[in-house]
Structures are given as structure tokens and as C-alpha cells.
N, C-alpha and C positions, 0 to 999 in steps of 0.2 A: 440638184442635190442627188448625189450618188446614194444608192441603197446600201446600207451597212449590212455586213454579213449576218444572216440569221434573222433579219427583220421581216415581219409579215408585210407583204406588198400593200394590202389595204391600209395598214397603219401608217406606212410611209406616205401613202397618198393623202391621208388625213393630215399628217404633220406638214406636208408641203402646202396643202390648201389653207392651213391655218397659220402659215409662217409669219405673216405680217402682223405688226403690233396693233392691237385693237385700241390702244390708248392714244394713238397718234393720228387720228382721222382729221381731215380737213372738213370743217362744218359745211362747206359748199359742195362737197363730193356727192354725186348722185347715188348714194348707197341704197341698195335694195330697190331700185327703180327699174321699170321695164326698159328704160333707155340703155341700160348697161347691165346685162345679165352676167357679165364676167367679173362683177365687183364682189365676188365671194370673199376676197381677202382684204377688202377695204378696212383699214383700221380707224380708230376714233379716239378723241381726247376724253380724259376724265373731266367731269364738271367741277370747276374750282369752287363753286358755290356750295357744294356739299348738300345737294337736295336730298331730303329725307321725306319725300312726299308721304303724307299721312295715310293715303289709301294704300301705299306700298308697305308701310310699316305695320299696318293693322290687318292686316289681312282678315204573185200571191197565188201561189200554186199549192195544190193539196198533196204533193208528194211527201214522202217521209222526210225529205230534207228541207222542204219549204212549207212551213206550217202556218195555218190560219190562226188568228187570235182566239185562243181558247182560255178557259178559266185556269188551266194548269200553267199556261205560259205567263199569266198574270199573277200566279201564286208566288210572289217574290219571297226571297229568303232574307232574314234580318240577322245581323251579326255585328257586334261591337258598335251598335248604334247606327249602322249603315245598312242600306238596302241593296241586294244583289239579284242578278237575273235568275229566272227559274228554268228557262229552256236550256238544255244541256248544262244543268246545274253543276257548278264547281269548275267549269272549264275556263272561266275568266275571273280574275281576282280583283277587279276594280268595280266599285259600286255602280249602280245605275240610278241613284236617287237624284232629287232636284239639285242638290249641292254639286254632284258630279256633272249633271247636265249643264249647269252654269259654267263649270270649268271647260267642258267640251266646246261650248260656244265661244268662250274666251280663247281657246286654242285656235279655233277657226279664224277669229279676228287677228290673232298674232301671225298666222301663216299668210293671211291676205296682206297684212302690213309688210311682212318680209318679202313678199312677191310683188310689191308695188301695186296692190289691188287686184292682181291676177289670181286665178284659182288653180293654175297648173303651169308647167313649163314645156311640156311635150308639144311638138308641132303637129297637133291633131288637125283633121280636116275642118274646113270652114262650116260645114253643115253635118255634124255628127248625127247619126240616126238612133243608135242604141248605145247607152252608157250605163256602166255598172259601178257603183260605189260600195266597196267592201268595208264592213265595220263602220257603217254610216253614223252611228251614235244618234245624236239628235236630228240628223238629216239635213243640217244646215248647208253643208257643201252641195249635196244633191239638189236642194231647193234653189240655191243660188245658180248652179249650173243650168238647171231647167229654165230658170228665168232668163238667163243669158242666151240660151240656145233653144228657141221654141221648136226648132226642127227635131230635137232629140227627145227620145223616150228614156227617161232616167229611172233606174231602179237602185234603191238603196237597201242594203241588207244589214241586219244586226241580230244579235241574240236577244235583244230587248226591244219591245214595241213602245219606245219612248218618243217617237217622232210625232210631230203635230198632225192633227186631223185635217186641217186646212192646208192644202199644198197646191202648187201649180197643176193644171190638168195633165201635164206631161211628166209628172213625177209620182212614183209609187214606192211604197216600202214593203218589205217582206221580212218576216222572222226567219232567219237562215243561219247556218253555220258554214262559213267559207272553207272550213277544214274538212267538210264532208264532200262526197262526190257531187259535182255540180250537175244539174239536170235542165239547164236552160235549152230551149228549142231554137232560139235565135242567137246569132253571134254578135259580139259587141264591137263598136268602132273604138271605144275607149274604156279602159278599166282603171279606176282610180282607187287608191287606198292611202290612208293617212293615220299615223300614230298606231301602227300595228306592232311596234316593238313590244315584246313581252306578251304577245297574243298569238304567236304562230309557233306551232310545234315542228312543222316541216316546211321550210321555205321552198325547197326544191319541188315538192308536190304542189304547193300553191301556185308557183310560177308555171308548172306544167299545165295545170288546169286553166290558168289565165291564157296561156299560149293557145290551147285547144279551143277556147271559146272566144277568141278574137278573130275578126275578119282579116284576110290578107291586107297588109299595110296598116292594120289597127295598132293602137298604142296602149301601153301600160305605164302608169306613173305611180310611184310610191314615195311618200314623204314621211320622215321620222327623225326624231332627235337621237343623237348618240349619247349614251349615259356617261358623260365626263364633265365635271366642273373644272373649267380651265380659267387661266388668267394670263395676261401678258406682262404682269408686273410681280409675279410670284405671290400675290396676296391669296391665291387659291390654297396655299399651304396653311393659311390660318383658319380655313374653314374645315377643321379637322372632323367635327361631328357630321357636317354635311357630306364630306367625302366618305366617312365611315358608313353613314346611312345608305349612300348610293352603292357602295361596294357590297354591303349586306343585301340590298335589294337585288342587285345583279346575281349574287350567289343564290338567293332564295328563288328567283324566277328560273335560274338554270336548273336548280333542283326540282322545280315544278315541271320542267320540260318545255318551257317557253322562254327562250333567252331574250334578254332585254337589249343586248349589244350586237344584234345581228345585222343592223343597217349597213355596217361597214363591209359586209360581204354581198350585198344585194346586186351591185353592178356586175360582178363576176358570175353570180348565180343566174342573172337574167341572160347573160351571154351563153352560159352553159345550157340554159333551157331552149336556146335557139333564136333568141331575139337579136336583131341587128340594130345598128345605129344607137347603141346603148350609151347614154350620157349620164353624167353625175355632177351635181353642184353641191358644195358644202359651204354653209354660211354660218357665221357667228351670230348668236342671239344673246345679247347681254341679259344678265339676271339682276334686275334692279335699275333704278333711275340714275346711275352714276355717270353715264356718258354725257359729253358736252353737246354733241350733235343733237338738235331737237328731235329729229325723226327717231334716232336710236334711243334717246332718252325715253320717248313715249313707248317704243317697243320694249325697252328694259323695264319700265314701270309695270306694264301689263304682264311681262314674263315673270317679274318678281312675285306678283300676286298669284299667277297661274302656278308657279313652281311650288309655293307653299300649299296651294290647294291640291297639287299632285302628291306632295308628301302625305297629306292627310287622307288622300284617296287610296294610294298604293300601299301604305304601310300596314294597316290593320290586318288584312287577309294574308299578306305575304309573311309578315313577321309573326303573327299569331298562328294561323292555320298551317303554314309551311315550316316555319322555323321554331315555333314553340315559345315565343316570347310572351311574357305576362303583359296585361294591359298597363300596369304601372311602369314597366320597363319601356314600353312603347311611348307612353306619354312623356316620360323624362327625355328620351332621345328626340322626339318631335319638338319639344320646347327648346332644346339646345340647337337643333337644326334651324328653327325659326329665327333664333337670335343671330345666327351667322348669316342667314340669307337676307336679313333686313339690316345688316351692317353696311352702311354706304362706303366704308373704307376697304371693303373686300370686293374686288372688281371681277366677279365671276362672269363667264359666258359658257354657253353650251353649243356644240356643233349640231347643225340640222342638215340632214341629207335630203336631196331631191334627186331621185333616180328614175330615168325613163328609158323605154326601148320600144322597138317596132317589130311587129311580126312580118317576116318577109312576104313578098308577093307570092312566092312559091317556095317549096323546100329547096329547089335548085338555087334560089337566091340567098339562102341562109349562109 
């Protein structure tokens, strides 16, 4: 496909990756399995049975930057019935309460399903020693990685100390802000980050610090959704309220200074930061249990639930605190969005980006 004049190269790449029809999948196709990582574009059939599954319909260092658990960090803030982080208060607009933690764990399950049970795509070494998970959330990825690689010492960082007390002996968590200057004394074999869209004010600086704190030949991988509700049969046009909600969310986070739609630029920005062997995969994740393929139906069912939970988590602070909406206006819009996202005749999907790169052995190899 030739690039049309004036088109943004990352957007052209996205359109090419998503070119095949998601409604035309062969049920036997090994979609999202480790056997075929090139199956980014694999399409799928709509389920003729019109499944409206009820569960889907109802939805530690003491430096200034790495802080121990003190009463001030646990002094959470409450707003619109949700709980928010206290450390670096106001820099992150998504709650950290139990409802949001459940959503984070569901997101982890979805990514694992999308990767055929894997935790990452980067070709890391067989025995990684030091691993960093940025924005670890509940810590579930870090814990799973530590279990899978007993040789590794895994550190998960987050603004909120919401991780479990019982963890593998080779896994630890720190309250930290990855947007501040890093002060680690050892360099990492692998740096992982997931769902940081809308959470980064300066991608270039983050990648600079990651490059600095990786060992030669070490890897970075970032995974994130791109904020577009798409469809292969034009039914996305009928999700007018969901599209309006997403556009308004993008505008609000841009105004806040932490763009939601930055994943499309990460490949080129990793290259600009000096990484080599930069690769990118874009996969379609259905929203709802409408696909015919059993694996994708299950992914879509969970994504439908997760998507509504995300609407409920992202909307209050962004629409109220940043955009000045009233609680009544928010409730009305969320109800309209819920109706569209649970409509099995609307066949939405979202693009998910997996981007990874490697630090050169030396600057001469860059």
C-alpha cells in the first residue's frame, strides 16, 4: 500500500496492520498463539448465535525518588466515590481502589490471552538477572515473571503501594515515579511497561532513562492499547456515544499533559533514543463476545467487561477535574456508552501495540 501524500507514517502503518477483515476469520486459525506471532492481521467471523453473555452485558530505597511506605503515601485521596494515589498526588488520573485493581488484573489476563500465555514478545536472554516493571499496578506481571524466571530479581514500581504482601522471594515492589530521575545502582536486563498510555508526559525522557539503565544488549518492551474503536463492517459508526467518550477522553488527557494516543509513536521514538532491532506488532482485540472463533470470543468477552470498567475508572477525574463536567453529565454519558458497548450487533475492536527494542552492545553498534 503506497503512502498517500500528507499521511502520518505511523498511522499508515496502523492501517496496514489492521487491513484484514476481523469478521472473516477461520475458526481453525492459530490466532494469537505463540506458534505464529505474525498473525497480527488474522480476521474472524461474527458469531451467528448472537451471544449476549450475561457477564458481558452486566458488567525500596530511601532516596527522594524511591520512598518507603509511610503514612503520607497511604493517605489516599477520595473523589467522586473513587480512591486515588497520595504519592505525587494528582499526577495520575485513574483510581487505585479495589475496583480498579480488579480491572488491572483483568487487563493482565487479557494480555496473556492475546500473547498465547506469554508475558512478553522481546527476545530476552534465557536467564535474565535484573528486571524492572514500570507502573506495575497490582504487581501481577512482575510476580508471574519472577515465578517464571527464578534467576531474575524483579522490581515493580508504582505510585501506589497496592501490591500483595506475599510475593516470590525474587520479587520486590517500590513506590516510585518513573517520570522522575532514576537512581538505580544496577542496570537491568529487561525493562517492561504495560498500559502507560495516558500516564507519560515525556516519552523521549522515559526512553532515555530506560536506555541508560539497561545493560548492553538488554531489552525494553512496552505494551498498550491505541484509543480507537474500530470495526470491519462499519458498525463502529453506530457507537456514537462511545466514540464521543473516547475522543473527549483523548482531548482531556492531552490537556492534562499525558497523551492517551502516544503508542503509535513509540517505535520511532525508541529508535531515536538509540535502541536497535526495534520491532512492533499491532493486534486486534475484540470488544464483546461477538466473534465466532472460541478463543477470540473469550478474549472479547473479557475485553467487553474490562472496557466498561475502564470507562468507569478513567471518566470521573478526567471529565470532572480536567474538563469541568458535572457528575450528572458524566453519569448520563457513561450510561449511553455502556449501552453501545454491550450491543452485540456493534462489532468493535481496539488495536493493541507491542513494541520492543534492544540496547546496542556498544555505542558503535547503534
